[in-house]
N, C-alpha and C positions, 0 to 999 in steps of 0.2 A: 536705614537700607541694608546694611550687613546682617541686621539679623533675621531681615525679611530672606534673604538670600540663603541663610541657615536652614530657616523653615524649611524653603524649597525643596533645598537638597535633600532635607530627613524625608521630606513626604517623596522625592524620588525614589530614593533607598529603600525606604520600606517597601512602596510599593512593587517595585522590584523581587524584595526577599519574600513579599507574599505572591506573587507572580512563580516565584521558584518553587516558592512550597505546594501551590497547587499543581505544578507538572509534574512533581514525583508522585502523585497520587493518580491523577489521569490529567492527560494534556490538555491545557488551558484554552488553546486553539487547536482546533481539528480541521484537519484539510482532507479533501477527497477527491477524486477523479472520478465523475460517474459518465456512462453513454446512453445515447440514444440513437437505435436504428432506424431508419425510415427507406423501404427499398435498398438502393446500392449506395445509400450515404449513411456516414455517421457522426454525429454530434457529440463532442466533447465537453463536460461541462466542469470544470473546477470550483468548488465550491467549498466555503469555510464556516464554522461555526465557532463562536463565542459561547464558551461554557460556564464564564465568570458571571457575575451578578455587578460588573460595572462596566462602563463603556471603553471600549478599546480600539486604539488606532495602531493597525498591524501593516506590515509589507508584506508583498507576494512577488514571487517569480512564477512562471510558466514556461516551459520549454519544451519545444517539440522538434525532433529530428526524424527521419526517415528517409527511404528511397520508394521512387515507383516502379512500376515492370519495365520500364526503358533503362531502367538504374541510373536514374539522375534523381541528386540529393533533393531533399525536401527538409524545410525548417521555417519554423514560426515561433516566435516569444511576446511575451507581454508580462511587465512588471508594474508595481503602483502601490498605491497605499489605499486603504480602504479602511472608514470608521463603522465597528459596528458597537449596537446598543447591547446591553445585556442579555444573554440568552439567545442571542440573534443568529440566523443562518442566512447566507447568500450568496449567489454563485458569481464570481468575479470575472471568469472567463468561457467565453463560449467560441469554441471552434468547430465548424463545419466543414467535411472532406468526403467526396467519394471514393469509394472502397473498391471501385469497380478496376483503375487501374493504379491501386496502391500495394505496394509489395510487402513494406513493414514501416512501424513507427514505435516511439517509444516517447511519453508525454512524461515528463515529471512538474511535479506542483509543489514550491515550497513556502512555507509562512512563518514572518518573521515578526516577533516584538522587542524594538529596542536593539535590532540586529542579532539577535539571538534566533536561531533556528529552533521553531517549536513543533510543528511539523511537518511531515511530506508525504506526497503518494506518488505513484508509479503506475503506468499502465502499458503494456507491450500488446503489440498486436504483428503477427506473422500469416500473412496470407498463405503461405505453402503449407505450416502449419495446421491450418484451418482445413483447408481443401486435403490434406491427409485425412484428417480426421472427421471429416463430411461435417462439420459442425455448423456451419454456415447456412441460416435457414432465412431465406426471402420474405419481404412483406411484414417485417416483425419491429413494432415501435416500441418497445419498453425501456423504463430505465432502470438501471442496476448500478449496483453498489458493490463494495468486494465482501459484502456480510453474507452473500449467498442468495438474493433475490434472485428472481425468473428474467432470463435475458434472451436474447435474439442470439447470442453464442452460446451453445452449450460448451463449457470449457473442458468436459471430464476433469483433467487435474489444472487446478488453476494456483500459479506462484505467485504471491504479490511481494514485493521488493518494499520493506517500508523501514529501511535502515537511513541513517543520518550522516554517519561518519565515514570517513575512508576505510578504516577498520571492517566496519559494518558492511561495506558495499562490497570489500574484498572479501570477507565471507560467505555473501550472498553470490559472489561469481564462482568461488570454489563450489558450494553447495550446488549449484544451479549446471553447472558441468558435468556433474557426476548424477546428478538425480534421473532415475527412469521409474516412472511409477509401476507397481506390480500391476499384471494382466490381468483384467477384472475387477480393478480397483471402484469403477465407476466414477459418478462426480464428487469433488470435493475440492477444497481450496486449502494452499498452505500459506501463512504468511509469517515473514519474518522482519519481527519489529522492534526498534532499538528506542532504549528512553534515556536520559538522562543517569548517572548513578551518584556513588559518593566522589567528591573529588573532581579530578579527569577521568575517571572511568565511566563507562557506559555498560547498560544492562539489555540483554539479548533476551528475547520474548517469541518463543515459536509457537505459533497454532497450526493444528488442524482441524479444519471448521472450526467450532465453537469451544475446541477442549486447547487447553494450554499443557503442551507435552515437553517444551525442555524451556528453563530460564536459568540465565548466566550471565556472569559480567565478561567483556571482551575486553582482549589485550590485543595491541598493536603488534603482535608478533606473528611471523608470517608461520613457521609450524605450528604453534597454537591454533590459529584459525584453520590450517589445514585437518588438524586432528578434530577440532569442534565439527567442522563442515564433515568429515565423515561419520562422525558421531549421531548428528542431527539426521543425516541420510539414512543410516541404520536405523534408526529409535522409529522415523516415520515410514520406514520400510516395515519394520515388524509390527505395529501397529495397523497399518492397511492389511497386511495378509492374516492379520487375528479378525480383521472386519470380513476380510471375504471368507474364513474358514466360518466364522459364526453365522455368514449369510447361508452358505450351504448346508450346514447343520441344522439349520429352520428350514430350510428349504426340504431337506431329506424329511424331517420332522412332520412335516403339513402334508407331504406326500403320503407318507405312512399313516397319517389320521384319515385320509378319505380315500 
């Protein structure tokens, strides 16, 4: 019996080590929030994909909080476990809401394996910002994800928070509070993504569309995070301004041809 328990313990330990190795290269469990628009309603879908070659039992949490246009608080939560086969993808949570009376919301989806956070995704909506930019279109029902698929929302500049730790979230808040896209930047998305690093550190990757523009280790120090947020802001501004200038030059060249 003792020998059997030792074998089981070793098997579990080895499984955890392999899972950790997979995570360093690419998230073994990938969670995301997508949405569909139908008239004045929005349906959120929290889904997860098991990218490993083994069956996995995972845990998940889905939180939604916000306000309606009468300033009443709204909230919704769902958690549980799910068993996914190798390479299986599945929607775990579906939440439908009416947009007409909704002022804002934030939805967070977190995926766990053996109480370890493997991946998370966040979706933020603000009626005020949508109305200011005139980006909401009626009678569109297309699914969207964060990788730039077509959608009923034309976000212009869309910022995605995929950080995992307190330091990562603090960096995101510092960056978001300072960020203002250059005029004429057009449609793009920015994603701040956090991965496990060596030891107790984590690694930050900043994406502009499909381009990795910043990659660095995170330290839980406010002055460091504030400086890093300023650097990320400046670098993204510079790249977007270069895009704008390149677009203008190309337009001028085409006009010269014709």
